[in-house]
C-alpha positions as CSV (number, residue, x, y, z in Angstrom):
1,M,-11.1,15.0,73.8
2,L,-13.9,15.1,71.0
3,A,-12.6,18.3,69.7
4,T,-9.1,17.1,69.3
5,D,-10.3,14.1,67.4
6,R,-12.3,16.2,65.2
7,L,-9.1,18.2,64.5
8,H,-6.9,15.3,63.9
9,D,-9.6,14.1,61.5
10,K,-9.8,17.5,59.6
11,R,-5.8,17.4,59.4
12,K,-5.9,13.7,57.9
13,L,-8.6,14.8,55.2
14,M,-6.7,17.9,54.1
15,F,-3.4,15.7,54.0
16,L,-5.3,13.1,51.8
17,R,-6.7,15.9,49.7
18,R,-3.1,17.2,48.9
19,I,-1.9,13.6,47.9
20,V,-4.8,13.3,45.7
21,E,-4.3,16.9,44.1
22,K,-0.6,16.1,43.5
23,A,-1.5,12.7,42.1
24,R,-4.0,14.4,39.5
25,G,-1.2,16.8,38.3
26,A,1.6,14.1,38.2
27,P,0.7,12.6,34.5
28,L,0.6,16.2,33.2
29,K,3.9,17.0,34.8
30,V,5.4,13.6,33.5
31,A,4.0,14.2,30.1
32,V,5.6,17.6,29.9
33,A,9.0,16.4,31.2
34,V,9.0,13.6,28.7
35,G,8.0,16.2,25.9
36,V,11.0,18.6,26.9
37,I,13.3,15.7,27.1
38,L,12.4,14.4,23.7
39,F,12.7,17.9,22.2
40,L,16.0,18.6,23.6
41,S,17.2,15.0,22.3
42,A,16.0,15.9,18.7
43,F,17.5,19.2,18.9
44,L,20.8,17.8,20.2
45,I,20.8,15.1,17.3
46,S,20.0,17.4,14.6
47,R,22.9,19.7,15.7
48,H,25.3,16.4,15.8
49,K,23.9,15.2,12.4
50,P,26.5,15.4,9.6
51,P,25.4,17.7,6.9
52,E,24.1,16.0,3.7
53,P,26.6,15.9,0.8
54,L,26.0,18.4,-1.8
55,Y,26.1,17.8,-5.7
56,M,25.8,21.2,-7.7
57,G,25.1,23.0,-4.5
58,K,22.0,20.7,-3.7
59,P,21.8,18.1,-0.9
60,A,21.2,14.3,-1.8
61,S,17.6,14.4,-0.5
62,Y,16.8,17.1,-3.3
63,W,18.0,14.7,-6.1
64,V,16.2,11.8,-4.7
65,Q,13.0,13.8,-4.6
66,E,13.7,15.1,-8.4
67,A,14.0,11.3,-9.3
68,I,10.7,10.1,-7.7
69,S,8.7,13.3,-8.5
70,R,9.2,13.3,-12.3
71,P,11.1,11.7,-15.2
72,P,14.9,12.3,-14.3
73,G,17.1,14.2,-16.5
74,T,20.9,14.0,-17.2
75,N,21.7,16.3,-14.0
76,T,19.5,14.2,-11.9
77,L,21.0,10.8,-13.1
78,D,24.5,12.1,-12.8
79,A,23.9,13.3,-9.2
80,L,22.4,10.0,-8.1
81,R,25.4,8.2,-9.6
82,T,27.8,10.4,-7.9
83,L,26.1,10.2,-4.6
84,G,26.0,6.4,-4.7
85,P,24.7,4.8,-1.7
86,L,23.5,8.0,-0.2
87,A,20.9,8.2,-3.0
88,I,20.5,4.5,-3.5
89,L,19.3,3.8,0.0
90,P,16.5,6.3,0.0
91,L,15.4,5.1,-3.4
92,L,15.3,1.6,-2.2
93,D,12.9,2.9,0.5
94,A,10.8,4.6,-2.1
95,M,10.6,1.3,-4.0
96,Q,9.2,-0.4,-1.2
97,I,6.7,2.3,-0.1
98,R,3.5,0.6,1.2
99,H,-0.1,1.8,0.9
100,W,-2.0,2.8,4.3
101,G,-4.9,0.9,2.6
102,E,-5.6,-1.1,-0.6
103,G,-8.3,-0.8,-3.3
104,P,-11.1,1.4,-4.2
105,L,-12.6,2.1,-0.7
106,R,-9.1,3.4,0.4
107,D,-9.2,5.8,-2.7
108,R,-12.9,6.9,-1.9
109,L,-11.6,7.8,1.7
110,Y,-8.6,9.6,0.5
111,D,-10.9,11.7,-1.9
112,K,-13.0,12.7,1.1
113,L,-10.1,13.8,3.3
114,P,-9.6,17.5,3.8
115,W,-7.0,19.0,1.5
116,K,-4.6,19.5,4.6
117,W,-4.9,16.0,5.6
118,R,-4.1,14.8,2.2
119,Q,-0.8,16.4,2.4
120,H,0.3,13.7,4.9
121,F,-0.7,10.8,2.7
122,N,-0.1,9.6,-0.8
123,S,-3.0,8.4,-2.9
124,S,-2.6,4.8,-4.2
125,G,-1.9,6.0,-7.8
126,A,0.7,8.4,-6.4
127,E,2.4,5.5,-4.3
128,S,2.6,3.1,-7.4
129,Q,4.1,5.7,-9.4
130,I,6.7,6.5,-6.9
131,R,7.5,2.7,-6.4
132,E,7.6,2.3,-10.3
133,R,9.7,5.5,-10.9
134,A,12.4,4.7,-7.9
135,C,12.8,1.1,-9.4
136,M,13.2,2.7,-13.0
137,V,15.7,5.1,-11.9
138,L,17.7,2.5,-9.7
139,N,17.8,0.3,-13.0
140,R,19.4,3.3,-14.7
141,I,22.0,4.0,-12.0
142,S,22.7,0.4,-11.1
143,D,26.0,0.5,-13.1
144,S,27.5,3.0,-10.6
145,V,27.4,0.4,-7.8
146,G,30.8,-1.1,-7.0
147,P,32.4,-3.5,-4.8
148,S,33.4,-0.9,-2.3
149,D,29.6,-0.4,-1.7
150,A,29.1,-3.7,-0.3
151,P,29.2,-3.0,3.4
152,V,26.3,-0.4,3.1
153,L,24.1,-2.1,0.3
154,L,24.4,-5.8,1.3
155,P,22.1,-5.4,4.4
156,R,19.4,-3.8,2.3
157,L,19.8,-5.9,-0.9
158,V,19.8,-9.5,0.6
159,P,16.3,-9.1,2.2
160,L,15.0,-8.1,-1.4
161,L,16.0,-11.6,-2.5
162,V,13.5,-13.2,0.0
163,E,10.6,-10.8,-0.2
164,F,8.1,-10.7,-3.1
165,D,6.0,-7.8,-3.8
166,E,2.9,-9.3,-5.1
167,R,1.2,-6.0,-6.1
168,P,0.9,-5.5,-9.9
169,S,3.5,-3.7,-11.7
170,E,2.2,-0.7,-13.7
171,S,4.8,-0.9,-16.4
172,T,5.7,-4.6,-16.8
173,M,3.5,-7.3,-18.4
174,D,3.6,-10.8,-19.1
175,A,4.6,-11.3,-22.9
176,G,2.1,-14.2,-23.2
177,S,-1.0,-13.5,-21.2
178,R,-0.4,-9.5,-21.4
179,A,-1.4,-9.6,-17.8
180,K,0.5,-7.4,-15.3
181,I,3.1,-9.1,-13.5
182,P,4.0,-8.6,-9.9
183,F,6.2,-5.8,-8.9
184,G,8.4,-8.2,-7.0
185,V,9.8,-9.4,-10.4
186,S,11.3,-6.1,-11.2
187,V,12.5,-5.7,-7.7
188,R,14.4,-8.9,-7.7
189,S,15.8,-8.3,-11.2
190,L,17.2,-5.0,-10.0
191,T,18.6,-6.6,-6.6
192,T,20.5,-9.4,-8.6
193,D,22.1,-6.7,-11.0
194,M,23.3,-4.6,-8.0
195,L,24.6,-7.7,-6.1
196,A,26.5,-8.9,-9.3
197,N,28.4,-5.4,-9.4
198,L,29.5,-5.9,-6.0
199,G,31.5,-8.9,-7.3
200,A,33.1,-11.1,-4.7
201,N,32.1,-8.8,-2.1
202,A,28.5,-10.0,-2.4
203,A,29.6,-13.4,-1.1
204,P,27.4,-13.1,2.0
205,A,24.5,-13.3,-0.3
206,V,25.3,-16.7,-1.6
207,P,23.3,-18.9,0.7
208,T,20.2,-16.5,-0.1
209,L,20.9,-17.0,-3.9
210,I,21.1,-20.7,-3.6
211,R,17.6,-20.9,-1.9
212,A,16.4,-18.5,-4.9
213,L,17.4,-21.1,-7.4
214,G,14.8,-23.4,-6.0
215,D,12.0,-20.7,-5.6
216,D,9.3,-21.1,-8.5
217,K,8.7,-17.3,-8.6
218,W,12.4,-16.9,-9.5
219,I,12.5,-19.6,-12.0
220,R,9.4,-18.2,-13.8
221,Y,10.6,-14.8,-14.6
222,N,14.1,-14.3,-13.3
223,S,15.7,-17.8,-14.3
224,T,18.8,-16.4,-15.8
225,S,19.4,-13.5,-13.0
226,V,20.6,-15.6,-10.0
227,P,23.1,-17.7,-12.1
228,Y,24.3,-14.3,-13.6
229,T,24.9,-13.0,-10.0
230,L,26.6,-16.0,-8.7
231,G,29.0,-16.1,-11.7
232,R,30.1,-12.6,-11.0
233,I,30.6,-13.3,-7.3
234,G,33.1,-15.8,-8.7
235,P,35.1,-18.5,-6.7
236,S,33.5,-17.3,-3.6
237,A,30.1,-19.0,-4.7
238,K,31.5,-22.5,-5.2
239,R,28.9,-23.9,-2.8
240,A,26.2,-23.0,-5.3
241,I,27.5,-25.0,-7.9
242,P,25.4,-28.3,-7.0
243,A,22.4,-26.2,-7.0
244,L,23.3,-24.8,-10.4
245,K,23.7,-28.2,-12.1
246,A,20.3,-29.3,-10.5
247,L,18.8,-26.3,-12.4
248,L,19.8,-27.6,-15.6
249,Q,17.8,-30.6,-15.1
250,K,14.8,-28.6,-14.6
251,G,14.9,-26.9,-18.1
252,P,14.0,-25.1,-20.0
253,S,16.9,-25.1,-22.4
254,N,17.1,-21.3,-22.7
255,R,19.0,-20.9,-19.4
256,L,21.6,-23.6,-20.3
257,S,24.3,-20.9,-21.3
258,S,23.6,-18.7,-18.3
259,V,23.9,-21.6,-15.8
260,L,27.1,-23.0,-17.6
261,E,28.8,-19.4,-17.7
262,A,28.1,-19.1,-14.0
263,I,29.7,-22.4,-13.3
264,W,32.5,-21.7,-15.6
265,L,33.2,-18.2,-13.8
266,I,33.2,-19.9,-10.4
267,D,35.4,-22.8,-11.3
268,P,36.1,-23.4,-14.9
269,P,36.9,-27.4,-14.7
270,E,33.4,-27.9,-13.3
271,A,31.9,-26.5,-16.4
272,E,33.6,-28.9,-18.8
273,F,30.7,-31.3,-18.7
274,G,28.7,-28.8,-20.5
275,I,30.9,-28.3,-23.7
276,P,28.7,-31.2,-25.7
277,L,25.4,-29.5,-24.4
278,L,26.5,-26.1,-26.0
279,E,27.7,-27.8,-29.2
280,A,24.3,-29.5,-29.4
281,A,22.5,-26.0,-28.7
282,L,24.5,-24.4,-31.7
283,K,21.8,-26.3,-33.9
284,S,18.8,-24.8,-32.3
285,T,16.3,-22.8,-34.4
286,E,15.8,-20.4,-31.5
287,P,18.1,-17.5,-32.1
288,Y,18.6,-16.8,-28.4
289,E,19.6,-20.3,-27.8
290,S,22.1,-20.6,-30.7
291,F,23.5,-17.1,-29.9
292,S,24.0,-17.7,-26.2
293,A,25.5,-21.1,-27.0
294,A,28.1,-19.8,-29.7
295,R,29.1,-17.2,-27.2
296,Q,29.5,-19.3,-24.1
297,L,31.3,-22.2,-26.2
298,W,33.9,-19.9,-27.6
299,K,34.5,-18.4,-24.2
300,M,34.9,-21.7,-22.7
301,T,37.1,-23.4,-25.1
302,G,38.8,-20.4,-26.9
303,D,38.0,-22.0,-30.2
304,N,35.7,-20.2,-32.6
305,S,35.6,-22.9,-35.3
306,Q,32.0,-23.9,-34.3
307,S,30.7,-20.7,-32.8
308,L,31.8,-18.2,-35.5
309,P,29.7,-19.6,-38.4
310,V,26.6,-19.6,-36.1
311,L,27.3,-15.8,-35.2
312,L,28.0,-14.7,-38.9
313,S,24.8,-16.4,-39.8
314,L,22.9,-14.3,-37.2
315,L,24.8,-11.0,-38.3
316,R,23.7,-11.7,-42.1
317,A,20.0,-12.1,-41.2
318,N,18.6,-8.6,-42.1
319,D,15.4,-9.3,-40.2
320,S,17.5,-10.8,-37.1
321,P,16.8,-8.9,-33.9
322,W,20.1,-10.4,-32.8
323,R,22.4,-8.6,-35.1
324,L,23.1,-6.0,-32.3
325,H,23.9,-8.6,-29.8
326,T,25.9,-10.5,-32.2
327,L,28.1,-7.4,-33.0
328,R,28.6,-6.7,-29.3
329,A,29.6,-10.3,-28.6
330,L,32.1,-10.3,-31.5
331,G,33.5,-7.0,-30.0
332,E,34.2,-9.0,-26.6
333,F,36.4,-11.4,-28.3
334,G,38.4,-8.6,-29.8
335,P,41.4,-9.6,-32.4
336,A,40.1,-13.2,-32.1
337,A,37.2,-12.3,-34.1
338,R,39.4,-11.0,-36.9
339,S,37.8,-13.4,-39.5
340,A,34.4,-11.7,-39.0
341,L,35.6,-8.3,-40.2
342,P,34.3,-8.5,-43.8
343,A,30.8,-9.1,-42.6
344,I,31.0,-6.3,-40.0
345,K,32.5,-3.8,-42.4
346,M,29.2,-4.3,-44.5
347,L,27.0,-3.3,-41.5
348,T,28.8,0.1,-41.2
349,E,26.6,1.2,-44.2
350,D,23.3,-0.3,-42.5
351,P,20.1,1.8,-42.6
352,S,19.9,1.5,-39.0
353,D,21.9,3.9,-37.3
354,E,22.1,1.9,-34.3
355,I,23.5,-1.1,-36.2
356,A,26.0,1.0,-38.2
357,E,27.4,2.5,-35.1
358,A,27.6,-0.8,-33.2
359,A,29.4,-2.0,-36.4
360,L,32.0,0.9,-36.0
361,E,32.5,0.2,-32.4
362,T,33.1,-3.5,-33.0
363,L,35.5,-2.9,-35.8
364,A,37.4,-0.6,-33.3
365,K,37.6,-3.4,-30.7
366,I,38.8,-6.1,-33.3
367,D,41.2,-4.2,-35.3
368,P,42.1,-0.9,-33.2
369,G,45.2,-0.3,-35.3
370,T,43.1,0.2,-38.6
371,H,39.6,1.1,-37.3
372,R,39.1,3.8,-34.7
373,N,35.8,4.6,-33.3
């Protein structure tokens, strides 16, 4: 009986040992199985992933890398414009690249990393350069964005209206203090430009744009960009009119024309209250205010009797930096600016090639039958 009990005990021990051994091997087997599944999944996904679109025989990722690696040439910019959102989305990612650390300690640690490890990280200087270059390139190709791009771009652009990158910009300084301004200022300016190019299809962004009108960080550096975008969205932005009117009460006066233009583009009758304000601004000694008021008053009323003398005075001021803007504004009005032709013709012989060329372009727009650019 005792021998039988010992035999049973021995069998129990062997059974338990086998269970323990199996348990020890289970994690490894599970890990191997999971690894195989992940590998096969990645393989299958890569096989079914649509091929990248090509431009001049090179994939979109090549042109994006070219844009953020070195100053872009004409071919690179043409490629990015042609590729549209397929290039814009990765550039937006590059513009928002985040450091894996901040400050001099992070840079010292980076310098001590083995060379092979450094390949997996960017230095803080490299990351700043990538952000700045991506933003610059996006600014240069933003004119390629159109209403049909809204479904792809809106989900990425709207959050950028709310987020604010406090990291200092390496390329933009405050005109007064000469201090570097936050990089978020450039990002927000770019974002509103792109949304404006989406036109009425950017209507889902209106609630966020309205909130931006009350954000002090917007008001300080981007006071005219949000009204500009709301105006380009048009009637679909009508709910923004009360907030735009409230913005006029906050000052300064240099945003008067941009806010009234936005209201006028959204709902013309709503902007009529601003006509006396524009007439008063024509007398401003600040060229920007008088120029903007003259241009907007002419647009709203269709009457150039008050606006044209102001624009001609800016055109005749040899030291005025506003001559170029004035020429372009007169060109916008086309034949209605015919009485400005003598003054414009004089500028075709201007020592500045830029002014002379702009004058010829303006003549062609005002009097296309006689003047061809």
